[in-house]
C-alpha positions as CSV (number, residue, x, y, z in Angstrom):
1,M,16.8,-1.4,-8.0
2,P,13.2,-0.5,-9.0
3,I,10.3,-2.0,-7.2
4,E,8.4,-4.2,-9.7
5,K,6.1,-6.4,-7.6
6,V,4.0,-5.3,-4.7
7,V,1.5,-6.7,-2.3
8,V,-0.9,-4.1,-1.0
9,N,-2.8,-3.7,2.3
10,A,-6.3,-2.3,2.7
11,S,-5.5,1.2,4.1
12,P,-3.3,2.2,1.1
13,L,-5.8,0.9,-1.4
14,I,-8.7,2.6,0.3
15,T,-7.0,6.0,0.6
16,L,-5.6,5.8,-2.9
17,Y,-9.0,5.1,-4.4
18,K,-10.7,7.8,-2.2
19,S,-8.1,10.4,-3.2
20,Q,-8.4,9.4,-6.9
21,L,-4.7,8.3,-7.0
22,A,-5.1,4.6,-7.3
23,D,-4.2,4.7,-11.0
24,L,-0.6,5.5,-9.9
25,L,-0.2,1.8,-8.8
26,P,-0.2,0.2,-12.3
27,Q,2.0,3.0,-13.6
28,L,4.6,2.4,-10.9
29,F,4.5,-1.4,-10.5
30,G,4.3,-4.4,-12.9
31,Q,2.4,-6.7,-10.5
32,I,0.0,-5.7,-7.8
33,Q,-1.2,-8.5,-5.5
34,V,-4.1,-8.1,-3.1
35,P,-4.5,-10.9,-0.5
36,P,-8.0,-12.3,0.2
37,A,-8.4,-10.6,3.7
38,V,-7.4,-7.3,2.1
39,W,-9.8,-7.8,-0.8
40,Q,-12.6,-8.6,1.7
41,E,-11.8,-5.6,3.9
42,V,-11.8,-3.2,0.9
43,T,-15.0,-4.5,-0.7
44,A,-17.0,-5.0,2.5
45,S,-18.7,-1.6,2.4
46,K,-20.6,-1.4,-0.9
47,D,-21.1,2.3,-0.7
48,D,-17.4,3.1,-0.7
49,V,-15.5,4.1,-3.8
50,A,-12.7,1.6,-3.2
51,A,-15.3,-1.2,-2.7
52,Q,-16.9,-0.3,-6.0
53,T,-13.8,0.2,-8.0
54,L,-11.4,-2.5,-6.8
55,P,-13.3,-5.4,-8.4
56,Q,-13.3,-3.5,-11.8
57,S,-9.5,-2.7,-11.7
58,T,-7.9,-4.8,-14.3
59,W,-4.4,-4.2,-13.0
60,V,-5.0,-5.9,-9.6
61,V,-4.3,-9.6,-9.1
62,Q,-6.3,-11.2,-6.3
63,A,-3.9,-13.5,-4.5
64,E,-4.9,-17.1,-3.7
65,A,-5.5,-18.2,-0.1
66,I,-2.5,-17.3,2.0
67,V,-1.2,-19.4,4.8
68,L,0.1,-17.1,7.6
69,H,3.8,-17.5,8.3
70,P,4.4,-18.3,12.0
71,L,6.9,-15.4,12.3
72,V,4.2,-13.0,11.2
73,S,1.4,-14.6,13.2
74,A,3.5,-14.1,16.4
75,W,3.0,-10.3,15.9
76,D,-0.8,-10.6,16.3
77,L,-1.5,-8.1,13.6
78,G,-4.8,-7.7,11.7
79,A,-5.8,-10.2,9.1
80,G,-4.9,-8.0,6.1
81,E,-1.5,-7.0,7.5
82,S,-0.7,-10.6,8.4
83,E,-1.5,-11.8,4.9
84,V,0.4,-9.0,3.2
85,L,3.5,-9.7,5.2
86,S,3.2,-13.5,5.0
87,Y,2.9,-13.1,1.2
88,A,5.9,-10.8,1.0
89,L,7.9,-13.1,3.2
90,L,7.2,-16.1,1.0
91,H,7.7,-14.0,-2.2
92,P,10.9,-12.0,-1.6
93,K,10.6,-10.1,-4.9
94,H,7.5,-8.4,-3.6
95,T,7.5,-5.2,-1.6
96,A,4.7,-4.8,1.0
97,I,2.7,-1.6,0.7
98,I,1.6,-1.0,4.3
99,D,1.1,1.9,6.6
100,D,0.3,0.3,10.0
101,A,3.1,1.1,12.4
102,A,3.1,-2.4,14.1
103,A,3.1,-4.1,10.7
104,R,6.0,-2.0,9.5
105,R,8.0,-2.9,12.7
106,C,7.2,-6.6,12.0
107,A,8.4,-6.1,8.4
108,I,11.6,-4.5,9.5
109,S,12.3,-7.3,11.9
110,L,11.8,-9.9,9.2
111,N,13.7,-7.9,6.5
112,I,10.6,-7.4,4.4
113,P,10.9,-4.4,2.1
114,T,8.0,-1.9,2.6
115,L,6.6,1.2,1.1
116,G,4.0,3.4,2.6
117,T,1.2,5.3,0.8
118,G,3.2,8.5,1.1
119,G,6.2,6.8,-0.4
120,I,4.1,5.9,-3.4
121,I,3.5,9.6,-4.0
122,V,7.3,10.3,-3.7
123,L,8.0,7.5,-6.1
124,A,5.4,8.9,-8.6
125,K,7.2,12.3,-8.5
126,R,10.6,10.7,-9.0
127,R,9.3,8.8,-12.0
128,G,7.7,11.9,-13.5
129,L,4.1,10.8,-13.1
130,I,3.2,13.8,-11.0
131,S,4.7,17.3,-11.0
132,S,4.5,17.9,-7.2
133,V,3.7,15.9,-4.1
134,I,1.8,18.7,-2.3
135,E,-1.6,18.2,-3.8
136,P,-1.6,14.4,-3.7
137,I,-0.5,14.4,-0.1
138,Q,-3.3,16.7,0.7
139,A,-5.7,14.5,-1.2
140,L,-4.5,11.5,0.9
141,R,-5.1,13.5,4.1
142,N,-8.6,14.5,2.9
143,A,-9.3,10.8,2.2
144,G,-8.5,9.9,5.8
145,L,-4.8,9.0,5.8
146,W,-3.2,10.4,8.9
147,L,0.2,12.0,8.0
148,S,2.0,14.0,10.6
149,G,3.5,17.4,9.7
150,D,6.9,15.9,10.2
151,L,6.2,13.1,7.8
152,V,4.8,15.4,5.2
153,N,8.0,17.5,5.4
154,I,10.1,14.3,5.0
155,L,8.1,13.3,2.0
156,K,8.5,16.7,0.4
157,R,12.3,16.6,1.0
158,Q,12.5,13.1,-0.5
159,A,10.6,14.4,-3.5
160,G,13.0,17.4,-3.8
161,E,10.3,20.0,-2.9
C-alpha cells in the first residue's frame, strides 16, 4: 500500500532542503504535515536554506497545535519528534518521516509507521523519480545527514543497485 500522507520531522526537512532534494516530497506524497515545533526548529536560523525555503513551499501543510500523546511523552524525546509521533499516533493514515534513533524505537513500540530520509531516496528510485540513489545519498551526507556505510549499502540494495 503506497504511503500517501506523511508528517515530517526537522532533520529530514533540513537535510532534504540542503541537499536540494526537498522537491521529492510533493512528488512522493499527497499530504505533507509539519508540526509547529518542527516548523519553529526549521525556520529558527534565518540564514539556512531550509529556513528560507520552507515558508515558501506550497506543498507543506503547517499542522495546528498538537497535544502530546502521553505514550509519546513518556519517551522524553525532543519537541519535534514528540509532535511528529503524537500526530502520527492520532492520525493513523500518516507515516512519520523521522531519523532519530530513539524516536524510531518509540514509533516501533507504538506501531507508528516510519520512513527515514534514506528511505525517501529509495522510494524515489522505485517510483522512477531518480535514476540512482548514489548521488542523492552523497548529497544527503554532504548536507550533514549521518549515514553509516552499512546503511548506505542497505539503501543501495533496497533500490536494486
